[in-house]
N, C-alpha and C positions, 0 to 999 in steps of 0.2 A: 477550425483550422490549428493544428498542433504549432507549437512554437519553439523550435528545437534550441537546446542550450548545450552548453559545453559538457561533455562526458569523457572520463578518462579512460573509462574500459568500455568495450563493445562486445556484448554477446553474440552479435551478429560474425565476429572473427571467427568464433569458434565453428560456426555453420560451414565456414570455407574449408576446414580441415578434413584429411580423410578420417572416415569413419573410426578405423581401428586408433588412429593417433587421437582423435578426439575423446573416445571412451576411455582409453587409458589416462589421460591427463585428468577427465572428470573424477573418475574412481580414485585416482590418487589424492583427491582433496577431501573424499567422503569418509567418515568414522561411523561405521555401524556397530560397533562394539556394545553399546547401551541396548539396543535391540536384540543382538546376538546374545548377550548374556541372559536377558529374559527368555528368550526361545529356548535356549540351551537349558534352561532350568525348568521349562515346562514339561508336563507330562505329554506322553505320545510316543509314537515310533519316530526312530533317529534314522540317519545315514544320508539325508538329503544335504546338499551343500547350501546351507541356508545365506551365507554371504552372498553367493553367487548368485542366487535368486533374486536377493535385494537388488545387488546392481543390475540384474537383469531388468527389474521393473523400473529403474532409473533410466536405463538404456533404451527401453520401451518409450519413454518420453522424449528422449534425445533423438531418437532414429524417426519419431513419428509414427510408430507401430500402433494402430487404432485399438486393438483388441489383444486378449490374452491369448486367444486363440491363433491370430497372426506371430504372437511373440514365440509362442512355442513352435509353429511351422518354421519361424525364422531360425530358432535354437537347432531345429533338426536338419535343417538343409544348410546353415551356414557355419560351418565348423570354427572359422575365425571368429567370427562373433561370439560362438559358444565360449571358445578359448578366453578371448578378452572379458567375458563376464565372470570368468573363473572357475568354469567348469572343465572338467577333463574331458578331452576329445572322445575319450574310449566311453565314458559313461552315458548311459541314456538321458535325454534331457526330460526335465519334470513335465508331466502332463496339465492340463489345463487345471484339474482339481487340486492338484497340489499348489499350484499358485494360488488358488482361490482359497485354501485353507491357510497359507500363510498371510494372504491379504487380510483375512477376517483377524487374524490374530494382532497383527499391527496396528489394526483399527481401533481394536478395544484398548490398545496401550497407549500411554502417553509418551513412550520411549522416541516415537517418530517426532513429536514436537521438542523434544530434546536434541535430537540430531539436529532438526532446523535451527535452534536457538544456538547451538555449538557452531553451526557453519556460518551464521550471521556474526557471532563473537570473532571467528576466525577472520572474516572479511574485514571487520573493524580493525583488528590486530595489524593485518596487512596495509591498512590506509585505503580499501577499496570502498567500503560502506563508511560514510560520513555520519556525523551526528549533529548537525546544525538546523536542517530543514527536512521536514516529513510531511508525505502528502498521503491523505486517506480518503478513500473511496469504495465503492463496492462495484461489483459486475455480476450480471445473471449468468447462471449455470441451469442448464436445461436438464430435467430429471430424466432419467433412466424408467422410472415407474410409469405407471399407466396415469394419464390425468384424471383428476376427480372432480365432480362439482364443487364450488366453492361451499355449499352448504356442509359438505362431508369433509372438509378439511379436517386434520387432526393435528394438534399443536407437537412441538418439539423436535421429534427425530425424524419425521417424514417430510417430503416434498409438500409445496403449497403454492397457491397462485400468488403472482405479485405483478406489480406495475410499477414503471418508471419511465422518465424520459431519457432518451438516447442523447448522444453528443449533438444531433442535429434539431433536438426540441421535439422529437415525434415521440408521443405517447405509444409504450409498446409493453404487451402482457406476455407472461410465460408461467409455466407450470415448472417448479424445480426450486432452484436454492439461491442464494446470494452469497459469494465470495467478498469477505470485506478485509480489506488488506491495508497496512501501514508501508510505504514505500520510502526508502531514502532518495532523496532528490538529487544528490550527487551521483550516485550509481544507478539508480533506477533500478534497485533491487528491493524485493520484500524484505520488512524486519520484524513484521508481526501479521498472525493471521486468524481469522475467525471464519466459519460458516453458519448459517442460519437458513431456515427455510425462507421462501423468498417473500413471504406478507411480513417481513420484520422491517422496521424503520432502519433506514441507514445511521441515523442520529443516536441510535440506540447502542452501536457498536464502537463509538468513537474512542469513548473513555475506556472500554475494555482494552480496546488495541493499545492505546497509550499506557495504560499500566503493565499491560504484557511486555512491551518493549523497554520500560524504564525498570522494570524488576531486574534485568540482567546487565544494566548498564549503571556505572558509578553515576552519582548525583551530578557532579560536576560535568559530566559528558551528558546530560540529558539536551534533547533537542531545544532549539530557542523559538521555532516556528513550527505550528501544525498547520497544513494548508488544506482546506477544505471546500467544497461547493457549497451553494446556498441551501441545500437539503441538510447541511448541519448547523443552521443559523438556530439554536437555542441557547438561552442564558445560561442554563447550567454548564454547557461545554465550556463556554467563555471563562467563567468563575473558576471552574475546576483547573483548567490548565493554567489560568494565571495564579491562582492561590495555592494549589498543590504541587503544581510541576514548574511553575516561576517561568512560564512561557508566554509565548502571545499566538492566540488562534487568528488565522489569515481566512476570513470567511465573508463573501458578499451578504449584504442583508437580503433577507426574504422579507419583503414588506408585508405579506400575506393580506392582502386587501386594506392596507391601511389608507385612510384618505387624507388625514393630516399629520403633518408631523409634530411633535412637542413644541409649544410656544418658545420662540427664541432660538430655535435649531431647526436645520434641514434633517430629512430622513436620515442620512448618513452621519449624524451627530455634528455637522460643520455649524455653527453658532451662526445666527443672522443679526445684524445691526437693526438700530431701531427704524432705520428706512426698508427694511426688508432684504438688504442685500447680503449674499453670503460673504462672510469674511475670508480672508486670505490665510492659508495656513502658513506658520513662519516657524517651523521647526518644533523640536521636542525636547524634554530633559528626562533621559532614560532613568536617571536616579531617583527622581520623584514620580515618575510616571503621569508626565504632565504634558499637553500639547497647548501650542500657543497659536493664536490667530490675530489678526491686525486688521485695521480699518481698509476696506477695499478702495475708498476714496483716496487716501494717502497714498496707496501702493500705486495707484494709476489704472487700478481694474475697471473702475465704474467712475462715472461723473454724477454725483451725488449732487442733487440741487439745493441742498441743505449745506453742503462741505462737511468736513471734519469737525467743525465747531460744534455741530448739533449733538455729537455723541461724547465730545473729550475736548477740554482745553489745551490739551497737550499737542503739540507739532507733531509727535510720533504717531497720534491718532490713538483711537480706542484699541485696548487690547483685553482680550477675552482668553482664559485658560480653562481648559478641561481637564480632569482628573480620569484617569482608567479606572481607577478603583471606584468611582463614583457609579459608572455604569460600564464594566468592560465589554457588553454587546455593542454599544454606541460607540465608544471611545477605546481606540486601540493604538499601539506604537509599532509601525508608522501609521499615521492618520489614514483612514479608509479613503481611496481615492487618488491617493498622491502617487507619484513615479515610483517612490521605494515601495509602496503597498502594491501596486500593479506589478512590479518586477518579482515581488515574492510570490504573487498569486499565479504569475505566468507559470513557476514552476511545477505548479498543480499538474501539468501534462504529464510529468514524470510517471504518476500512478496510469496514466492511459497507455503509456508505452509500454510498462511492465505488463499491463492486462494484454495488450496486443502480442507481446512475446510468449507469455504463458499459453494464450490460445492458438495464436497463428503457428507456433513452433514446438510447443511441450504438450500438447493435449489435453490442456486443463479443462475443454468444455467436452471431450469425447468421454464421457462418463458413462461406465458400463455397470455401475454397482449402485446398490439402493441403501437409502438411510444415511443420516447425516453424518456419523463418524467415517463411513466408509468414504464418503464423498470429500470429507475433510483430508482422509488419508490420501486419498487420489490427487487433491490439490497440493497437497503438501509435497507429493512426490514430484510434481512439476516445480514446485517452488525450489527444492533442492536441486533439481538438475539445471535451473536457471543460475542459482547462485554457485553452485559448483563448477558450471562451465565459465562463468565471468572470471572466478578465482585462477581457473586453469588459463584461460587468455592472459591475465595479468602475469602470471608466473612464467608462461612462455615468453612473453614479451620481455621480462627482464632477464630472463636467461640467454635470449638472443641479444639484447643489449650488453651484457657482459661478455660474451662471445666475441662480439664485435670489437 
């Protein structure tokens, strides 16, 4: 069950607009100059309107056009659509092979990633994309290639067999890729993207995503919390997030078949008193990275047969403090299981809604290309459409507010 949270800007508002109005607003937010400069410097025949072709590839996602064949057909039959993409009405629409060659060039280039990062930066400048809480997760992408037996899988650029549990806990297997994304929990927009063959572990891409998004952000604006599911529960992720990025990882514990917790503690890092009762969390000191726990008998949570005197002579009761630096995985601020921790973890659903929009409205899963670089370019175009669309809605709302 998804837990809805406050969202200042809604991509769904964009879908209610008329197509021509929708496309005009989206294209006004996009700057393809870095790609066009590289394409115009490349050798080969000139004359095609490459800017219009790039806009058409984004419009293909927004309008739910499944294939390039259908895109070309739309450009040929819908003069208004062709005009809003930037083509002259009198010139012939590019054919499928022309689009394929253009797509191959932008897939080999890093400029599409640059456009994506610039658009994220624009969203931050406008106050749409926040910088406090980031959710990280992956989703399956079905390959266009023919499935191969697992024994014949090739590493690196090609699709592979993968397996994971869905949101309902069911184990699913597929042949293809994984899209790993970091999503801003405020706007529910992607801020970093990686693509891998489906057989790669999710946890291998958490730190590369964090490195990618922090490269373009000033250190004082780095996120405070990184929220992930139990698949990312590795000691290295906690330590790097704390020590290098000065933030807190919010991840449920994956007990991995553990039978007994450490002596004096429960599985989640909560201290136990000498009678075996879980002690009561009593706040934290963020400056020192310390959690405080008190005697459950004194607080009134349990009726200890030995009373509080068994553990402490003080009327305040026994106090135990744990430091995050001693074990960043078990000890976190706020303490795992508290209302504050759960409130932060509930915001992980932002990444699920982002995936739903990318797949349900923007064709992220209708892949008709092969190999990793082209799949990444395909997915990035869907992300560009999502971010540009949300920025367009925001700017329209502001303009309407000023006019009123």
